[in-house]
N, C-alpha and C positions, 0 to 999 in steps of 0.2 A: 615288644611283643606285647600289646596292652589285651587286656579280658575284655568279653564284650558282657556288659552287664546286661541281665535281660529284664524287659519291662514289666514291675509287676502287675499283676492280674484286675488289681482294682482299678489301677490308674487305665488299663483297657478298656473296660467297663465304663468308666466314667467318661470316659471319650466317646463311646458309643451311645448312650444316653445323651450326653451334650449334643451331638450329632442330630440323634432323633428329636430331642426338644427343638432342634433349629429345623431340621426339614420338614419333619412332619406336619405343619400347618401350610406349607406352601403344596401339598401336595391336594387335590379336589377331593371334595365329599361326593360320596355316592350318589352320584344322580344321572339321570340322560344329558348329556351335553352332545349337540351334534358337532361342536367347534366351528370355527369358523368358517363362514362361504366364501370359495375364492371367487373375485369376481373376474367374470370372460368376456364382460360386455365392454365394446368399446363406446367412448363418448357421440353423439350424435349431432352432425354439424347440419344447420339449416341457413343458407347461404341468399342472402336478398339482392347484394349488388357487389361486384356487376355481373351483368348478364353475360350469358354464352357471347361471342360475337364482337362483343363490343370493340369499340377503335377509339382509342386515346391521342394526343399529340403528346410527343417527346415531353417530358418534364412537366406534363401536366398532372395535375393530380388525378390518382386512381382512390376512388372514394370505396372501401372494403366494407362492408355491413353482413356480420352474422351472429348469430346465435348457438352456442353451445350449449348440449344438455350432457347431463353426467348422472350416473344410478349410484356413484359411491363419490367420488371427489375427484374433481380435475387436478391435473397436475402442472401441464405448460400449454400454451398455444401457440402457433407460428404461421405467418403469411408468408411465402416465398414467390417471387418473380423468376420465371425462368425461360431464357430463350428455345423455345419450340425446337429448333434446328439441330442445335447441339447438347440443349440441357446442360448450359451452364448458369449457373444458378447468378441473377443482376442484383438484386437487393433481398432484402426480409426484415421481417420485424417481429417479436412475440414478445411474450411476457410470462409470466410466473404465477398461476393463479388455484386459490384453493376455494371450491365451489362448487355448485353441483348445478348451477344455471348461471351463465355468461353473455351475455350481450355485447359487439365488440363494435366500435366503429372507426375504422382506422383509415390510414391515408399514405399510401405509396407516391412514387413517383422515378421517372427513370426517363434517360434523356438515349434516343437512335438518332444513327446517322441514314436509316434508312427503315422502308415498313420492316418490322419482325413482328412476326406471328409467337406470341407469348402463352405460358402456361401459369396460372395464376392458381398456387397450391396452398390450401389451407390445411394444418395439421392440427390434432387437438390429440394428447396424450394425458392419462388419468395413471393414479396413483400404482396401480398395477401392472402399468407396460401397455395397455390396450389402446393403440392406436386408429385412429378415425383420420383420415384422408379425402379432401373435396377439392377436384382440379377443374378449372373454367377457364378455356379457352379466348383470350384476348388478342387485340393486334394497336403496336405504338407506331405511330406515325411519326418522320422528322417534323 
């Protein structure tokens, strides 16, 4: 059976002062600080093209032109093409961007065997998880 030796008092005090010397500078000085402001504002999408009701031949380019403005910092944007009847995703593209203003000029294409009503969806998400969505109805023909 081993005897437990007590830790000397001077060692415990020196550890306290060492810890205090390390941690004390990390505490803020006494000043009014409102802290970080949480961003709850979603990005804003301004769609230029295509116009609602536009008709595209299957496989032809669908020019998608829009601007995203963000008050803090954009994280990602996506363009999705959905079949309207059952909301099946047909194709998509997107990117990862860090900016407050972004102009996008992208091209999608998709082939169909019969006239198909579609939803072109643009999504933009900032670093705080705020999401903007803009949908436009278009039609693809064979």
